[in-house]
N, C-alpha and C positions, 0 to 999 in steps of 0.2 A: 289276337292270342299271344303269336311268336312275338310281337313288339313289347308286349308287358312281360312277359318272360326275358327276354334281351334285357329290358331296363331294370327288372328287377335283381338279375344275375349280375349286371356289371356295376349298379349300385352296393349289392353284397359283398364285391371284391372290395369295391373302391373302400369301402367303410375298414373290412379286415386288413388291408394295405395301408389303410391310412395308420392305424392302431399299431400295425407293426413297424413302422416307421417311428412310430414315437415312443415305442420300447425299448428302443437304442439309446435313447437318452439315460434310462432310469437306473438310478443309483450312480450317475458320473457326475463330478464337481464342476462348477463353472469354468475351470480351466478348461477341462476335457470337453466340455461340448462346445467350445468355442473357439480352440488351437484349430490353426490349418494341420491338416495329417497328408495332405498330398502337395504337390510342388504349386499346384494350381490352386493353394489355398482351402480346399475343400472341408468344410469342417460339418459336424453334426447339428447343431441349431441354424447353421446356415441355410441347409438342405432342407430343416421344416420352415425357415424363412421364406425360401425361394417357392415352396409348395404351397404356402398361404398365399402369395401376390396369384400363382397358376391357378389357385381354384377360384378366387376373386374376379382375375380376368376372365375365364374361359365361362364360367357360369353365370357370370356377370356380364361384363361388357358386350363380350362375343355371343350372347342369348339374350341381346336387351333388358337384361334384369341387373342393373348396375350396384356393386357395392357401397353399401354405405358411406365406408370410408374410403378416403382418397388412395387411388392406384395411379402407380404411376404412369405415361402415356408408352403405349408398345415402342415407341421409335425411341425411347429417352435412353439413349445408350448409357449414359452415367447413373441414371436412378434404376436401370435394371442391372446394373452390375452391382450395386449397393444391394442388393435383396437375395445376395449368396453369401453375408457373413452380419455378424452382428458386434456392435460398436459396443464399448463399456458402457454406453450411456442407453444402451434396449434391455431392459432385463429380462431374464428367459422368462417369466412368469407372463411379460406382455407378446411376446413373439409367441409361447404356446397359445396363448388367448386367441389372440391374431388368426392363428391356424384354426382353434376348433369356431370362430366365429366364419372364417371363410370357408369350411367346411359344412357348417348349420346353413349357411346361404345358399352352397352349393347345393344341399341335399334340398332346400325348399324349391330350387328351381328344376331340379329332376320332377320333384311330387307335380310342380305346377303346369310342368309342360309335357307333351307327345314326345313319345323316344323323335318321331320326324319333324318337330318343332323346327323351323327354321335360324341359322345363326348366320355371323359372318365374320370371318378370321382375315383381316385384311393382310398380315404378314404371311399368309400360306398361298401358294401360288393356285390353289382352288381355292377362292376365298369363302365362297357358299357353302354352307354344310349343315347339318342336322344335330339336334342333339347327341344323337345316336355316335356320331363323329368325335363332338367334345367328350363324352361319356370315354369313350375309348383311347383318346389321347393322353388324359387327365388320369385314368386308369393306366395306362403304358408310364407315363410319366412320375406316376410316383411309386409304382411298384420298381421303378430304375432306380430311383434315389434311396427306396426302402434297400434296397442291393448295397446301393452301395455305403448306406447307413451301417450295414451289416458287418460289410467288409473292413469299414473304419473301426466300428464297435470291436471287434474280433482281435485288429492289431493295436486296440489299447489296452485292452485287459484280458481277451483271450474269450469273453462271452459271446456266445452264439446265440442270434433268436433266430426262431423260426414261427413265429406267431405272435401275437400280443402276449405280453408277458412272461416270454420264452425265455429271454436273459437269465444266464445264470453264472455263478461264479466257477472257476473251473478248479478240479481239484486235482492232486496230484497222479491221480489212476489215469484220467481224464488228460491231462496233460503228458504224460508219456503215448498213450494210444494215439494221440494225435501227431506226437514227435515220430513216433514208428512210421504212422500212414505218410508222413509228409516225407518221408527220407525213403520209403519204397516209391513215391509219384517223382521224386528227384532223381531218383538210380533208374526208371523207365523213360525220362525223359532224356538223359545222358545217352542212355543205351541207343534210343530212338536216332540221337542227332550223332551217334560214335565217338562220343565223347568216353574217356576213362572215368 
């Protein structure tokens, strides 16, 4: 009974978090979804591309249910670095479709297997896992990158997403309130550090 509850709970959270991630791309130009927004090149479309590979690999290869499209071998450093950004020859729609396909494949794996089904992650220190471990890992990874995406989107245009479809433009009153709050946080940080 608890196994079914845990599996459904994790699946629901994963679906919600996937939608939250995708919402951060809503209304943005091709340039804004692709451009590097950190010194390491992190970008919104690259996060989606990365998570497509994550879903395909963990719910595919790891669980003995290979994803139908090619997935780079886990120890191919160049190929695995390339999945963090989109070239000009990779249409946004293609990347979003691949993510949707990887998520459908992951959901089918979750449906088909019991939560204690065995899997194997050769790059983990304890490689023998269960579907439960994989679900927790992918949910954690997706939530982590959805948080990155929220911050990147906020930096682009001030939109804040707190769930699927929640990003919205910032009006003057909201911008003023945010600036007051930011100034309060800055003052507290300076005071705590003994700075003027």
